[in-house]
Backbone as XML, in Angstrom:
<?xml version="1.0"?>
<chain id="A" units="angstrom">
  <residue number="1" name="UNK">
    <atom name="N" x="31.329" y="-38.098" z="3.919"/>
    <atom name="CA" x="31.062" y="-36.702" z="4.189"/>
    <atom name="C" x="32.121" y="-35.859" z="3.488"/>
  </residue>
  <residue number="2" name="UNK">
    <atom name="N" x="31.654" y="-34.853" z="2.789"/>
    <atom name="CA" x="32.536" y="-33.962" z="2.050"/>
    <atom name="C" x="32.871" y="-32.756" z="2.931"/>
  </residue>
  <residue number="3" name="UNK">
    <atom name="N" x="34.136" y="-32.649" z="3.320"/>
    <atom name="CA" x="34.558" y="-31.581" z="4.220"/>
    <atom name="C" x="34.672" y="-30.224" z="3.517"/>
  </residue>
  <residue number="4" name="UNK">
    <atom name="N" x="34.656" y="-30.211" z="2.186"/>
    <atom name="CA" x="34.761" y="-28.937" z="1.487"/>
    <atom name="C" x="33.514" y="-28.074" z="1.687"/>
  </residue>
  <residue number="5" name="UNK">
    <atom name="N" x="32.427" y="-28.664" z="2.122"/>
    <atom name="CA" x="31.212" y="-27.880" z="2.360"/>
    <atom name="C" x="31.345" y="-26.968" z="3.577"/>
  </residue>
  <residue number="6" name="UNK">
    <atom name="N" x="32.329" y="-27.246" z="4.426"/>
    <atom name="CA" x="32.536" y="-26.425" z="5.618"/>
    <atom name="C" x="33.490" y="-25.250" z="5.389"/>
  </residue>
  <residue number="7" name="UNK">
    <atom name="N" x="34.160" y="-25.219" z="4.246"/>
    <atom name="CA" x="35.144" y="-24.165" z="3.966"/>
    <atom name="C" x="34.508" y="-22.770" z="3.975"/>
  </residue>
  <residue number="8" name="UNK">
    <atom name="N" x="33.351" y="-22.556" z="3.358"/>
    <atom name="CA" x="32.761" y="-21.208" z="3.429"/>
    <atom name="C" x="32.419" y="-20.789" z="4.870"/>
  </residue>
  <residue number="9" name="UNK">
    <atom name="N" x="31.950" y="-21.731" z="5.678"/>
    <atom name="CA" x="31.647" y="-21.411" z="7.072"/>
    <atom name="C" x="32.905" y="-21.027" z="7.833"/>
  </residue>
  <residue number="10" name="UNK">
    <atom name="N" x="33.968" y="-21.772" z="7.604"/>
    <atom name="CA" x="35.219" y="-21.495" z="8.311"/>
    <atom name="C" x="35.787" y="-20.150" z="7.868"/>
  </residue>
  <residue number="11" name="UNK">
    <atom name="N" x="35.800" y="-19.896" z="6.580"/>
    <atom name="CA" x="36.346" y="-18.633" z="6.080"/>
    <atom name="C" x="35.539" y="-17.433" z="6.529"/>
  </residue>
  <residue number="12" name="UNK">
    <atom name="N" x="34.216" y="-17.530" z="6.392"/>
    <atom name="CA" x="33.399" y="-16.385" z="6.790"/>
    <atom name="C" x="33.426" y="-16.196" z="8.302"/>
  </residue>
  <residue number="13" name="UNK">
    <atom name="N" x="33.461" y="-17.280" z="9.048"/>
    <atom name="CA" x="33.545" y="-17.164" z="10.504"/>
    <atom name="C" x="34.825" y="-16.499" z="10.944"/>
  </residue>
  <residue number="14" name="UNK">
    <atom name="N" x="35.925" y="-16.835" z="10.292"/>
    <atom name="CA" x="37.217" y="-16.231" z="10.631"/>
    <atom name="C" x="37.225" y="-14.738" z="10.321"/>
  </residue>
  <residue number="15" name="UNK">
    <atom name="N" x="36.753" y="-14.378" z="9.138"/>
    <atom name="CA" x="36.768" y="-12.963" z="8.738"/>
    <atom name="C" x="35.850" y="-12.140" z="9.634"/>
  </residue>
  <residue number="16" name="UNK">
    <atom name="N" x="34.649" y="-12.629" z="9.880"/>
    <atom name="CA" x="33.713" y="-11.904" z="10.740"/>
    <atom name="C" x="34.265" y="-11.806" z="12.157"/>
  </residue>
  <residue number="17" name="UNK">
    <atom name="N" x="34.831" y="-12.885" z="12.653"/>
    <atom name="CA" x="35.418" y="-12.875" z="13.986"/>
    <atom name="C" x="36.574" y="-11.900" z="14.102"/>
  </residue>
  <residue number="18" name="UNK">
    <atom name="N" x="37.409" y="-11.847" z="13.077"/>
    <atom name="CA" x="38.548" y="-10.918" z="13.079"/>
    <atom name="C" x="38.072" y="-9.472" z="13.143"/>
  </residue>
  <residue number="19" name="UNK">
    <atom name="N" x="37.099" y="-9.144" z="12.306"/>
    <atom name="CA" x="36.592" y="-7.766" z="12.265"/>
    <atom name="C" x="35.911" y="-7.391" z="13.579"/>
  </residue>
  <residue number="20" name="UNK">
    <atom name="N" x="35.100" y="-8.286" z="14.124"/>
    <atom name="CA" x="34.413" y="-7.997" z="15.382"/>
    <atom name="C" x="35.415" y="-7.917" z="16.530"/>
  </residue>
  <residue number="21" name="UNK">
    <atom name="N" x="36.420" y="-8.773" z="16.540"/>
    <atom name="CA" x="37.443" y="-8.719" z="17.577"/>
    <atom name="C" x="38.222" y="-7.416" z="17.543"/>
  </residue>
  <residue number="22" name="UNK">
    <atom name="N" x="38.584" y="-6.983" z="16.344"/>
    <atom name="CA" x="39.308" y="-5.718" z="16.192"/>
    <atom name="C" x="38.442" y="-4.542" z="16.648"/>
  </residue>
  <residue number="23" name="UNK">
    <atom name="N" x="37.180" y="-4.546" z="16.227"/>
    <atom name="CA" x="36.273" y="-3.456" z="16.596"/>
    <atom name="C" x="35.980" y="-3.462" z="18.095"/>
  </residue>
  <residue number="24" name="UNK">
    <atom name="N" x="35.853" y="-4.652" z="18.680"/>
    <atom name="CA" x="35.578" y="-4.739" z="20.121"/>
    <atom name="C" x="36.737" y="-4.176" z="20.924"/>
  </residue>
  <residue number="25" name="UNK">
    <atom name="N" x="37.951" y="-4.462" z="20.499"/>
    <atom name="CA" x="39.101" y="-3.933" z="21.226"/>
    <atom name="C" x="39.145" y="-2.412" z="21.137"/>
  </residue>
  <residue number="26" name="UNK">
    <atom name="N" x="38.873" y="-1.870" z="19.950"/>
    <atom name="CA" x="38.851" y="-0.413" z="19.796"/>
    <atom name="C" x="37.752" y="0.196" z="20.658"/>
  </residue>
  <residue number="27" name="UNK">
    <atom name="N" x="36.567" y="-0.415" z="20.663"/>
    <atom name="CA" x="35.446" y="0.111" z="21.443"/>
    <atom name="C" x="35.742" y="0.051" z="22.936"/>
  </residue>
  <residue number="28" name="UNK">
    <atom name="N" x="36.367" y="-1.024" z="23.383"/>
    <atom name="CA" x="36.711" y="-1.158" z="24.797"/>
    <atom name="C" x="37.697" y="-0.074" z="25.213"/>
  </residue>
  <residue number="29" name="UNK">
    <atom name="N" x="38.660" y="0.222" z="24.354"/>
    <atom name="CA" x="39.628" y="1.277" z="24.666"/>
    <atom name="C" x="38.941" y="2.637" z="24.787"/>
  </residue>
  <residue number="30" name="UNK">
    <atom name="N" x="38.033" y="2.931" z="23.881"/>
    <atom name="CA" x="37.332" y="4.219" z="23.905"/>
    <atom name="C" x="36.460" y="4.327" z="25.146"/>
  </residue>
  <residue number="31" name="UNK">
    <atom name="N" x="35.716" y="3.273" z="25.455"/>
    <atom name="CA" x="34.842" y="3.292" z="26.631"/>
    <atom name="C" x="35.668" y="3.404" z="27.907"/>
  </residue>
  <residue number="32" name="UNK">
    <atom name="N" x="36.771" y="2.679" z="27.993"/>
    <atom name="CA" x="37.615" y="2.764" z="29.184"/>
    <atom name="C" x="38.188" y="4.171" z="29.353"/>
  </residue>
  <residue number="33" name="UNK">
    <atom name="N" x="38.579" y="4.798" z="28.267"/>
    <atom name="CA" x="39.092" y="6.160" z="28.325"/>
    <atom name="C" x="38.019" y="7.127" z="28.821"/>
  </residue>
  <residue number="34" name="UNK">
    <atom name="N" x="36.813" y="7.017" z="28.275"/>
    <atom name="CA" x="35.730" y="7.907" z="28.678"/>
    <atom name="C" x="35.331" y="7.707" z="30.141"/>
  </residue>
  <residue number="35" name="UNK">
    <atom name="N" x="35.298" y="6.459" z="30.579"/>
    <atom name="CA" x="34.982" y="6.190" z="31.985"/>
    <atom name="C" x="36.073" y="6.757" z="32.883"/>
  </residue>
  <residue number="36" name="UNK">
    <atom name="N" x="37.312" y="6.618" z="32.482"/>
    <atom name="CA" x="38.421" y="7.165" z="33.261"/>
    <atom name="C" x="38.349" y="8.676" z="33.375"/>
  </residue>
  <residue number="37" name="UNK">
    <atom name="N" x="38.056" y="9.350" z="32.266"/>
    <atom name="CA" x="37.910" y="10.810" z="32.295"/>
    <atom name="C" x="36.748" y="11.211" z="33.200"/>
  </residue>
  <residue number="38" name="UNK">
    <atom name="N" x="35.649" y="10.481" z="33.131"/>
    <atom name="CA" x="34.475" y="10.782" z="33.957"/>
    <atom name="C" x="34.809" y="10.633" z="35.445"/>
  </residue>
  <residue number="39" name="UNK">
    <atom name="N" x="35.462" y="9.535" z="35.794"/>
    <atom name="CA" x="35.808" y="9.301" z="37.203"/>
    <atom name="C" x="36.813" y="10.347" z="37.690"/>
  </residue>
  <residue number="40" name="UNK">
    <atom name="N" x="37.802" y="10.673" z="36.871"/>
    <atom name="CA" x="38.767" y="11.707" z="37.257"/>
    <atom name="C" x="38.095" y="13.063" z="37.446"/>
  </residue>
  <residue number="41" name="UNK">
    <atom name="N" x="37.124" y="13.367" z="36.587"/>
    <atom name="CA" x="36.428" y="14.652" z="36.753"/>
    <atom name="C" x="35.604" y="14.658" z="38.041"/>
  </residue>
  <residue number="42" name="UNK">
    <atom name="N" x="34.984" y="13.530" z="38.378"/>
    <atom name="CA" x="34.242" y="13.456" z="39.634"/>
    <atom name="C" x="35.172" y="13.605" z="40.835"/>
  </residue>
  <residue number="43" name="UNK">
    <atom name="N" x="36.321" y="12.943" z="40.781"/>
    <atom name="CA" x="37.272" y="13.055" z="41.884"/>
    <atom name="C" x="37.806" y="14.480" z="42.025"/>
  </residue>
  <residue number="44" name="UNK">
    <atom name="N" x="38.052" y="15.144" z="40.908"/>
    <atom name="CA" x="38.518" y="16.521" z="40.958"/>
    <atom name="C" x="37.452" y="17.437" z="41.565"/>
  </residue>
  <residue number="45" name="UNK">
    <atom name="N" x="36.203" y="17.261" z="41.113"/>
    <atom name="CA" x="35.117" y="18.090" z="41.654"/>
    <atom name="C" x="34.903" y="17.826" z="43.142"/>
  </residue>
  <residue number="46" name="UNK">
    <atom name="N" x="35.092" y="16.587" z="43.570"/>
    <atom name="CA" x="34.964" y="16.274" z="44.994"/>
    <atom name="C" x="36.111" y="16.892" z="45.780"/>
  </residue>
  <residue number="47" name="UNK">
    <atom name="N" x="37.294" y="16.909" z="45.188"/>
    <atom name="CA" x="38.462" y="17.462" z="45.881"/>
    <atom name="C" x="38.333" y="18.968" z="46.112"/>
  </residue>
  <residue number="48" name="UNK">
    <atom name="N" x="37.791" y="19.676" z="45.131"/>
    <atom name="CA" x="37.664" y="21.122" z="45.301"/>
    <atom name="C" x="36.378" y="21.512" z="46.030"/>
  </residue>
  <residue number="49" name="UNK">
    <atom name="N" x="35.557" y="20.510" z="46.385"/>
    <atom name="CA" x="34.380" y="20.758" z="47.207"/>
    <atom name="C" x="33.116" y="21.102" z="46.465"/>
  </residue>
  <residue number="50" name="UNK">
    <atom name="N" x="33.086" y="20.922" z="45.167"/>
    <atom name="CA" x="31.882" y="21.218" z="44.396"/>
    <atom name="C" x="30.813" y="20.141" z="44.629"/>
  </residue>
  <residue number="51" name="UNK">
    <atom name="N" x="31.241" y="18.897" z="44.696"/>
    <atom name="CA" x="30.308" y="17.788" z="44.932"/>
    <atom name="C" x="30.844" y="16.915" z="46.058"/>
  </residue>
  <residue number="52" name="UNK">
    <atom name="N" x="29.964" y="16.060" z="46.577"/>
    <atom name="CA" x="30.406" y="15.028" z="47.521"/>
    <atom name="C" x="29.998" y="13.682" z="46.948"/>
  </residue>
  <residue number="53" name="UNK">
    <atom name="N" x="30.857" y="12.692" z="47.108"/>
    <atom name="CA" x="30.629" y="11.372" z="46.515"/>
    <atom name="C" x="30.245" y="10.393" z="47.615"/>
  </residue>
  <residue number="54" name="UNK">
    <atom name="N" x="29.101" y="9.717" z="47.419"/>
    <atom name="CA" x="28.681" y="8.644" z="48.314"/>
    <atom name="C" x="29.423" y="7.379" z="47.869"/>
  </residue>
  <residue number="55" name="UNK">
    <atom name="N" x="30.466" y="7.015" z="48.593"/>
    <atom name="CA" x="31.345" y="5.931" z="48.161"/>
    <atom name="C" x="30.651" y="4.572" z="48.157"/>
  </residue>
  <residue number="56" name="UNK">
    <atom name="N" x="29.720" y="4.347" z="49.082"/>
    <atom name="CA" x="29.004" y="3.064" z="49.129"/>
    <atom name="C" x="28.102" y="2.900" z="47.898"/>
  </residue>
  <residue number="57" name="UNK">
    <atom name="N" x="27.388" y="3.960" z="47.538"/>
    <atom name="CA" x="26.515" y="3.900" z="46.362"/>
    <atom name="C" x="27.333" y="3.761" z="45.086"/>
  </residue>
  <residue number="58" name="UNK">
    <atom name="N" x="28.479" y="4.424" z="45.018"/>
    <atom name="CA" x="29.333" y="4.350" z="43.840"/>
    <atom name="C" x="29.874" y="2.938" z="43.641"/>
  </residue>
  <residue number="59" name="UNK">
    <atom name="N" x="30.312" y="2.289" z="44.724"/>
    <atom name="CA" x="30.817" y="0.918" z="44.601"/>
    <atom name="C" x="29.686" y="-0.050" z="44.264"/>
  </residue>
  <residue number="60" name="UNK">
    <atom name="N" x="28.467" y="0.200" z="44.753"/>
    <atom name="CA" x="27.322" y="-0.639" z="44.391"/>
    <atom name="C" x="26.995" y="-0.492" z="42.908"/>
  </residue>
  <residue number="61" name="UNK">
    <atom name="N" x="27.123" y="0.721" z="42.392"/>
    <atom name="CA" x="26.885" y="0.958" z="40.966"/>
    <atom name="C" x="27.880" y="0.176" z="40.120"/>
  </residue>
  <residue number="62" name="UNK">
    <atom name="N" x="29.137" y="0.184" z="40.500"/>
    <atom name="CA" x="30.148" y="-0.570" z="39.756"/>
    <atom name="C" x="29.888" y="-2.066" z="39.834"/>
  </residue>
  <residue number="63" name="UNK">
    <atom name="N" x="29.400" y="-2.552" z="40.975"/>
    <atom name="CA" x="29.061" y="-3.972" z="41.102"/>
    <atom name="C" x="27.914" y="-4.358" z="40.190"/>
  </residue>
  <residue number="64" name="UNK">
    <atom name="N" x="26.891" y="-3.491" z="40.067"/>
    <atom name="CA" x="25.768" y="-3.767" z="39.167"/>
    <atom name="C" x="26.205" y="-3.776" z="37.711"/>
  </residue>
  <residue number="65" name="UNK">
    <atom name="N" x="27.124" y="-2.906" z="37.352"/>
    <atom name="CA" x="27.644" y="-2.872" z="35.989"/>
    <atom name="C" x="28.363" y="-4.175" z="35.658"/>
  </residue>
  <residue number="66" name="UNK">
    <atom name="N" x="29.141" y="-4.677" z="36.590"/>
    <atom name="CA" x="29.863" y="-5.943" z="36.376"/>
    <atom name="C" x="28.886" y="-7.097" z="36.187"/>
  </residue>
  <residue number="67" name="UNK">
    <atom name="N" x="27.830" y="-7.157" z="36.979"/>
    <atom name="CA" x="26.846" y="-8.230" z="36.857"/>
    <atom name="C" x="26.119" y="-8.173" z="35.521"/>
  </residue>
  <residue number="68" name="UNK">
    <atom name="N" x="25.786" y="-6.986" z="35.030"/>
    <atom name="CA" x="25.090" y="-6.881" z="33.749"/>
    <atom name="C" x="25.996" y="-7.303" z="32.597"/>
  </residue>
  <residue number="69" name="UNK">
    <atom name="N" x="27.289" y="-7.043" z="32.691"/>
    <atom name="CA" x="28.206" y="-7.490" z="31.639"/>
    <atom name="C" x="28.325" y="-9.002" z="31.622"/>
  </residue>
  <residue number="70" name="UNK">
    <atom name="N" x="28.293" y="-9.653" z="32.775"/>
    <atom name="CA" x="28.365" y="-11.110" z="32.830"/>
    <atom name="C" x="27.124" y="-11.739" z="32.212"/>
  </residue>
  <residue number="71" name="UNK">
    <atom name="N" x="25.957" y="-11.161" z="32.431"/>
    <atom name="CA" x="24.719" y="-11.691" z="31.856"/>
    <atom name="C" x="24.755" y="-11.566" z="30.341"/>
  </residue>
  <residue number="72" name="UNK">
    <atom name="N" x="25.238" y="-10.446" z="29.820"/>
    <atom name="CA" x="25.345" y="-10.242" z="28.381"/>
    <atom name="C" x="26.298" y="-11.257" z="27.762"/>
  </residue>
  <residue number="73" name="UNK">
    <atom name="N" x="27.386" y="-11.571" z="28.451"/>
    <atom name="CA" x="28.356" y="-12.544" z="27.951"/>
    <atom name="C" x="27.763" y="-13.936" z="27.822"/>
  </residue>
  <residue number="74" name="UNK">
    <atom name="N" x="26.873" y="-14.324" z="28.730"/>
    <atom name="CA" x="26.230" y="-15.628" z="28.656"/>
    <atom name="C" x="25.334" y="-15.745" z="27.423"/>
  </residue>
  <residue number="75" name="UNK">
    <atom name="N" x="24.700" y="-14.666" z="27.013"/>
    <atom name="CA" x="23.822" y="-14.698" z="25.842"/>
    <atom name="C" x="24.620" y="-14.821" z="24.553"/>
  </residue>
  <residue number="76" name="UNK">
    <atom name="N" x="25.816" y="-14.269" z="24.520"/>
    <atom name="CA" x="26.642" y="-14.374" z="23.313"/>
    <atom name="C" x="27.068" y="-15.819" z="23.086"/>
  </residue>
  <residue number="77" name="UNK">
    <atom name="N" x="27.342" y="-16.542" z="24.166"/>
    <atom name="CA" x="27.767" y="-17.935" z="24.034"/>
    <atom name="C" x="26.685" y="-18.763" z="23.347"/>
  </residue>
  <residue number="78" name="UNK">
    <atom name="N" x="25.431" y="-18.473" z="23.632"/>
    <atom name="CA" x="24.331" y="-19.190" z="23.000"/>
    <atom name="C" x="24.200" y="-18.908" z="21.516"/>
  </residue>
  <residue number="79" name="UNK">
    <atom name="N" x="24.656" y="-17.757" z="21.065"/>
    <atom name="CA" x="24.541" y="-17.401" z="19.650"/>
    <atom name="C" x="25.548" y="-18.140" z="18.776"/>
  </residue>
  <residue number="80" name="UNK">
    <atom name="N" x="26.711" y="-18.424" z="19.313"/>
    <atom name="CA" x="27.751" y="-19.084" z="18.526"/>
    <atom name="C" x="27.626" y="-20.584" z="18.750"/>
  </residue>
  <residue number="81" name="UNK">
    <atom name="N" x="26.810" y="-21.240" z="17.962"/>
    <atom name="CA" x="26.507" y="-22.652" z="18.211"/>
    <atom name="C" x="27.081" y="-23.594" z="17.168"/>
  </residue>
  <residue number="82" name="UNK">
    <atom name="N" x="27.417" y="-23.121" z="16.020"/>
    <atom name="CA" x="27.943" y="-23.992" z="14.979"/>
    <atom name="C" x="29.431" y="-24.208" z="15.199"/>
  </residue>
  <residue number="83" name="UNK">
    <atom name="N" x="29.869" y="-25.446" z="15.219"/>
    <atom name="CA" x="31.277" y="-25.751" z="15.498"/>
    <atom name="C" x="32.204" y="-25.213" z="14.416"/>
  </residue>
  <residue number="84" name="UNK">
    <atom name="N" x="31.887" y="-25.421" z="13.150"/>
    <atom name="CA" x="32.783" y="-24.958" z="12.083"/>
    <atom name="C" x="32.816" y="-23.439" z="12.032"/>
  </residue>
  <residue number="85" name="UNK">
    <atom name="N" x="31.667" y="-22.779" z="12.152"/>
    <atom name="CA" x="31.613" y="-21.323" z="12.146"/>
    <atom name="C" x="32.152" y="-20.762" z="13.452"/>
  </residue>
  <residue number="86" name="UNK">
    <atom name="N" x="31.755" y="-21.353" z="14.565"/>
    <atom name="CA" x="32.125" y="-20.848" z="15.881"/>
    <atom name="C" x="33.613" y="-20.909" z="16.164"/>
  </residue>
  <residue number="87" name="UNK">
    <atom name="N" x="34.247" y="-22.004" z="15.808"/>
    <atom name="CA" x="35.674" y="-22.157" z="16.062"/>
    <atom name="C" x="36.492" y="-21.150" z="15.259"/>
  </residue>
  <residue number="88" name="UNK">
    <atom name="N" x="36.178" y="-21.029" z="13.982"/>
    <atom name="CA" x="36.922" y="-20.071" z="13.167"/>
    <atom name="C" x="36.604" y="-18.639" z="13.587"/>
  </residue>
  <residue number="89" name="UNK">
    <atom name="N" x="35.372" y="-18.398" z="14.043"/>
    <atom name="CA" x="35.005" y="-17.080" z="14.556"/>
    <atom name="C" x="35.868" y="-16.727" z="15.759"/>
  </residue>
  <residue number="90" name="UNK">
    <atom name="N" x="36.036" y="-17.656" z="16.680"/>
    <atom name="CA" x="36.828" y="-17.397" z="17.871"/>
    <atom name="C" x="38.303" y="-17.165" z="17.547"/>
  </residue>
  <residue number="91" name="UNK">
    <atom name="N" x="38.828" y="-17.924" z="16.587"/>
    <atom name="CA" x="40.221" y="-17.722" z="16.183"/>
    <atom name="C" x="40.383" y="-16.349" z="15.545"/>
  </residue>
  <residue number="92" name="UNK">
    <atom name="N" x="39.457" y="-15.991" z="14.662"/>
    <atom name="CA" x="39.506" y="-14.677" z="14.035"/>
    <atom name="C" x="39.319" y="-13.563" z="15.043"/>
  </residue>
  <residue number="93" name="UNK">
    <atom name="N" x="38.410" y="-13.756" z="15.994"/>
    <atom name="CA" x="38.188" y="-12.763" z="17.040"/>
    <atom name="C" x="39.447" y="-12.562" z="17.860"/>
  </residue>
  <residue number="94" name="UNK">
    <atom name="N" x="40.092" y="-13.657" z="18.213"/>
    <atom name="CA" x="41.326" y="-13.555" z="19.008"/>
    <atom name="C" x="42.422" y="-12.818" z="18.256"/>
  </residue>
  <residue number="95" name="UNK">
    <atom name="N" x="42.585" y="-13.115" z="16.979"/>
    <atom name="CA" x="43.607" y="-12.434" z="16.171"/>
    <atom name="C" x="43.243" y="-10.973" z="15.967"/>
  </residue>
  <residue number="96" name="UNK">
    <atom name="N" x="41.971" y="-10.695" z="15.719"/>
    <atom name="CA" x="41.550" y="-9.315" z="15.541"/>
    <atom name="C" x="41.703" y="-8.511" z="16.809"/>
  </residue>
  <residue number="97" name="UNK">
    <atom name="N" x="41.396" y="-9.124" z="17.940"/>
    <atom name="CA" x="41.529" y="-8.454" z="19.237"/>
    <atom name="C" x="43.004" y="-8.189" z="19.539"/>
  </residue>
  <residue number="98" name="UNK">
    <atom name="N" x="43.868" y="-9.154" z="19.162"/>
    <atom name="CA" x="45.292" y="-9.005" z="19.423"/>
    <atom name="C" x="45.909" y="-7.949" z="18.508"/>
  </residue>
  <residue number="99" name="UNK">
    <atom name="N" x="45.507" y="-7.899" z="17.258"/>
    <atom name="CA" x="46.082" y="-6.951" z="16.299"/>
    <atom name="C" x="45.567" y="-5.544" z="16.520"/>
  </residue>
  <residue number="100" name="UNK">
    <atom name="N" x="44.373" y="-5.391" z="17.106"/>
    <atom name="CA" x="43.785" y="-4.056" z="17.284"/>
    <atom name="C" x="44.507" y="-3.350" z="18.321"/>
  </residue>
</chain>
């Protein structure tokens, strides 16, 4: 078996993983910031009496969001099936996520 045939898979997997990892970290930061601003604005409006917050419904909403993210994560695992591509993708993703 000639191992040089796996070099393009490893290289492309690493580069793609690095870019996606970097972009995912940036996107997570932006989404977390926007969610934080939204929640702070709701708390401020509740404090001054403009709105009232149903705390039970709000916590149920956050629980549903967590469950949907877990389901999405399971589908991604099925997409990365090639060992040579998948391993280098994960290494690149980790480095890209760390550098971002």
